[in-house]
C-alpha positions in Angstrom: -18.4 -16.1 -53.5 -17.7 -12.4 -52.7 -19.6 -10.9 -49.6 -19.7 -7.3 -49.5 -15.9 -7.2 -51.3 -14.5 -9.9 -49.4 -14.6 -13.8 -50.6 -15.5 -16.3 -48.4 -12.2 -17.9 -47.5 -11.5 -14.2 -46.1 -14.7 -14.0 -44.1 -13.5 -17.1 -42.7 -10.0 -15.9 -41.7 -11.7 -13.1 -40.0 -13.6 -14.5 -38.0 -11.5 -16.9 -36.5 -8.9 -14.0 -35.6 -11.6 -12.0 -33.6 -12.8 -15.5 -32.0 -8.4 -16.1 -31.5 -9.0 -12.4 -30.0 -11.7 -12.3 -28.0 -10.5 -16.4 -26.5 -7.3 -14.6 -25.6 -9.3 -11.7 -23.7 -11.2 -14.1 -21.9 -8.0 -16.0 -21.0 -5.6 -13.3 -19.7 -8.6 -11.6 -18.1 -9.2 -14.4 -16.0 -5.6 -15.3 -15.2 -5.1 -11.6 -14.1 -8.4 -11.5 -12.2 -6.8 -15.2 -10.6 -3.5 -13.8 -9.9 -4.7 -10.5 -8.7 -7.1 -12.0 -6.2 -4.3 -14.8 -4.9 -2.1 -11.6 -4.1 -5.0 -9.7 -2.5 -6.4 -12.9 -0.2 -4.6 -13.3 3.6 -1.5 -15.2 3.8 -2.1 -17.6 6.6 0.2 -21.1 7.3 -1.3 -22.7 4.5 0.1 -20.0 1.9 3.6 -20.1 3.8 3.7 -23.7 3.3 3.1 -23.8 -0.3 5.7 -20.9 -1.2 7.9 -23.0 0.7 7.5 -26.0 -0.7 7.6 -24.0 -4.4 11.3 -23.4 -3.5 10.7 -19.2 -2.9 13.5 -17.9 -0.7 13.3 -16.6 2.7 13.6 -13.2 1.3 10.7 -13.1 -0.8 8.4 -15.2 1.4 8.9 -12.4 4.1 8.4 -9.2 1.4 4.8 -11.1 1.1 4.4 -11.1 4.7 5.5 -7.5 5.0 3.4 -6.7 2.0 0.1 -8.4 2.5 -2.1 -9.1 5.4 -1.9 -11.9 7.3 -4.1 -14.7 9.0 -1.8 -16.5 11.2 -2.1 -19.3 13.6 1.0 -19.6 16.4 0.5 -22.2 18.3 3.0 -24.5 19.5 1.8 -26.8 17.8 1.2 -24.5 14.8 5.2 -23.9 14.9 5.7 -27.7 14.9 3.8 -28.3 11.8 6.0 -25.6 10.0 8.9 -26.5 11.1 8.4 -30.0 9.5 7.1 -28.7 6.6 10.8 -26.8 6.2 9.5 -23.8 6.8 13.2 -21.8 7.9 13.0 -19.8 10.8 13.9 -16.7 9.5 10.3 -16.7 8.2 8.6 -17.9 11.2 10.2 -15.1 13.4 9.0 -13.0 10.7 5.3 -14.1 11.1 5.4 -14.3 14.7 6.5 -10.2 14.4 3.7 -10.0 11.8 1.1 -10.3 14.4 2.7 -7.7 17.1 0.8 -4.6 17.3 2.2 -1.6 16.3 -0.4 1.0 17.2 -4.0 0.9 19.5 -6.4 -1.0 17.8 -9.7 1.2 18.9 -13.4 0.3 18.5 -16.5 2.4 19.6 -19.8 0.6 20.1 -18.3 -2.4 18.0 -17.4 0.2 15.4 -12.8 0.4 14.1 -11.8 3.9 14.5 -8.8 5.6 12.9 -6.2 7.4 15.2 -6.5 11.6 14.4 -3.3 13.8 14.6 -4.1 17.3 16.1 -1.6 19.2 14.2 -3.4 22.6 14.4 -2.9 25.3 17.1 -4.5 28.5 17.5 -3.9 30.9 20.4 -6.9 32.7 21.8 -7.5 35.8 24.1 -4.2 38.0 23.0 -6.2 41.2 22.7 -8.0 40.4 26.5 -4.8 39.5 27.6 -3.6 43.2 25.9 -6.1 45.4 27.4 -6.4 43.8 30.7 -2.6 44.2 31.0 -2.0 40.7 32.0 -4.8 39.7 34.2 -6.6 37.7 31.5 -5.1 34.7 29.9 -3.7 33.7 26.7 -4.9 30.3 25.9 -3.6 27.8 23.5 -5.6 25.6 21.8 -5.5 22.7 19.4 -8.1 21.8 17.3 -9.6 19.0 14.5 -11.0 20.5 11.3 -14.6 19.6 10.4 -18.1 20.2 12.2 -18.3 16.7 13.5 -16.4 13.2 13.6 -17.5 10.6 11.3 -18.2 8.1 13.8 -21.4 8.8 15.9 -21.6 6.9 19.4 -24.0 6.3 21.7 -24.5 8.7 25.1 -23.2 5.2 26.8 -20.1 4.3 24.0 -18.4 1.3 24.8 -14.4 1.9 24.0 -12.8 -1.6 23.3 -9.2 -1.2 23.4 -5.8 -3.6 22.3 -2.6 -1.9 23.1 0.9 -2.5 21.5 3.5 -4.1 24.2 4.7 -1.0 25.1 1.9 1.7 25.6 -0.7 2.1 28.9 -4.0 2.2 29.3 -3.8 4.9 31.7 -2.4 6.7 28.7 -5.9 7.5 27.4 -8.8 9.6 28.5 -11.9 11.1 27.1 -11.7 14.6 26.6 -14.9 17.0 25.6 -13.9 19.2 22.6 -15.5 22.5 22.2 -17.6 23.0 19.3 -16.9 26.0 17.2 -19.0 25.1 13.9 -16.5 23.9 11.6 -14.1 22.8 14.0 -13.7 21.0 17.2 -11.2 22.6 19.5 -9.0 21.3 22.9 -7.4 23.8 25.0 -3.9 22.7 25.5 -2.9 25.7 28.4 -2.5 29.2 29.4 -0.5 32.2 29.7 -1.1 34.8 32.1 -3.9 35.5 34.0 -4.5 35.6 38.0 -3.2 31.7 38.2 -0.1 32.0 36.0 1.1 29.5 33.4 -0.9 26.2 33.2 -0.3 22.9 30.9 -2.1 20.7 29.9 -5.7 19.7 29.1 -8.4 21.8 31.6 -9.8 18.8 34.5 -13.6 19.9 33.4 -12.9 18.6 29.9 -11.7 15.3 31.3 -14.5 12.6 31.4 -14.1 10.6 34.1 -14.2 6.5 33.3 -14.1 3.2 34.2 -11.7 0.6 32.6 -12.1 -3.0 32.7 -9.3 -5.4 31.2 -10.6 -8.2 29.0 -7.6 -10.0 28.6 -4.4 -9.8 27.1 -3.5 -6.3 25.9 -7.4 -5.3 25.6 -9.7 -3.1 27.9 -12.8 -1.4 27.9 -13.2 1.7 28.2 -16.8 3.1 30.1 -18.3 6.4 31.3 -19.0 6.6 34.7 -22.4 8.9 33.6 -24.3 9.1 30.5 -22.4 11.1 27.8 -23.9 14.9 27.1 -24.5 15.6 23.1 -21.2 17.2 22.1 -17.9 16.2 20.3 -15.2 13.9 22.1 -11.8 12.6 21.7 -9.9 9.2 23.0 -7.0 11.6 23.7 -3.6 9.6 23.8 -1.5 11.2 26.8 2.1 12.2 26.1 1.4 11.7 22.2 2.0 15.6 21.5 5.4 16.3 19.8 4.7 19.9 20.2 8.5 20.8 18.1 6.7 19.4 15.5 3.5 21.1 15.8 1.6 17.7 16.7 -0.5 18.4 19.5 -1.8 15.2 20.0 -3.3 11.9 18.3 -6.7 10.3 19.8 -9.8 8.7 18.2 -13.0 11.2 17.8 -16.6 10.6 17.9 -19.7 12.5 18.4 -22.9 12.2 20.7 -25.9 13.1 19.3 
């Protein structure tokens, strides 16, 4: 019997073919999703032992450690367990290195905040400097684009910071920035005027803070007095690289 020009056998064949195609999509889709999930999951001790038992070489395992988010537990007992499980010294060393902090981790009121680079600079007061024959100073200003920071903080913000081994908590200060509508500025120094050349952030823009160690390389920074409405940055002293146009780095926040 023919249906629409096709025999029953042809219809049956195409139906079977369609089912096979759909089944293949479901299988491979599930397999890809599983593989992607496996790739994106955190690498922990058990995963390292599993890869070792599968016969993967040190270079492959170390590459996976470097390319993935890790969640290692590395107490003395954990290290002994890894050793007994056949994990090589090179892989264990890579696991330890992956847990070492390379840049500060900063939270403000419990919210993580990323580092910002102050990479642009403008010079203000040139006209006044010329008109007053040098009496008025020329100010060097660096700025961040944008009217406000993406993070809104309270007027008594709690800043948590975890430092790398080569960093010092004394390098971090809270600075009140000048709100210029489409950007936020920091005066980095001035030339000329009655007091000559000045380098560095103005003292009246630096917020008084108290710092409390909370264990290891972790600290809590709090302003001594309630902050007024404005634009602020936790500035890293010594982070400027003027020859390359970098005027410092920090963690910006807005107080409303």
